[in-house]
N, C-alpha and C positions, 0 to 999 in steps of 0.2 A: 566794793574793794576796800581794803583796809590799809594798816600801817606799812605793809610791804608792796602796796601797789606802786608801780613805777612805770614810767615811760622811759626805757633805756635810751631811746634816741629822742631826747628831750624836744629838739626842733621839729619834730614830726607832727604835721596837722593831723595826718591819719591816726597816729596813736592817741592824740589828744581827743579826737572824734570818738573813737572807741571807749576811751576811759570815761568821757562825758556821759556816753550812752549807758555804759555799765553802771556808773554811779546812781543814775536816775533809775534803772530797772532792776538791778540785781540786789540781792540780799548781802552779797559780799563774801559770805562764807564758802569755802569748797564743801561739796556735798559729800566728799569722801572722808576728810580728815578735820573739818570745821576750822582751818586756819583761814586767815584773810590776806595771805601774801601771794600775789599774782604777778606773773610776767605777761605783757602783752606782746604778742608777735606782730610785727609790722608787715608781714607778707599776706597777701590774698591767696587762698588756695582754692582749688575747684574740685568739688565732688562731682564725679562723672557718672553717668548711668551705666550699669552692668547688666548684660544679658546672660543667658546660658552659654552664649558663645564667646563672652568676654567683655572687655571695656568698649564702650561705643565712642570711638575717636571721632571728633568733630560733631558730636552730638550735644544734646543739652547738658548743662552744667550748673551747679549752684556755687557761686562765689562766696567764700567763707573766710572769717578771721578767727584766730585761735587765741585763747588765754590758757596759761598754764600755771597750776598751783606750784609755787616754789617749794612747798613742804613735801607733798607726795607725788607730784607729776601728773596729776589729772588734767586732762585736756577739755575744756569747754569750747564748743563751736558756735559762731553767731554768723547770720546772714550779714555780708558785707552791705547789702543793700538796706536791710531793716536797721542796721547800725549808723547808716548815714555815710558810709566811705565810698559807696558807688551809687550813682544815680540810677532809678529804675530803668531808664531808657537804655543805659550802658549794658544792662544785663538781659533785658526783655527778649530779645531775639535769640539769645543763647539759652536761657533757662527758665524764663517766665518770671512771674512775680513770686517774692518770698512768702 
């Protein structure tokens, strides 16, 4: 994350956890525009399984956190478990391990 990386909700432990993880693991540059200005969304999203019949409600899911490039809008998704926002036990019965 670069000069533009901010945790808009400064008091949020969740955002700090994500930011710390990304600073350790990421090269920081957007793969689309090479800028280093990111917004970290503090919500947790769930990617659900889809079959030929549609979305499997109540089935397995993958909890994710998003970062958004402030320049071009590219969205990068990260496992909320791998980032450290959710404990593996909280997710294991729902979607397995990341």
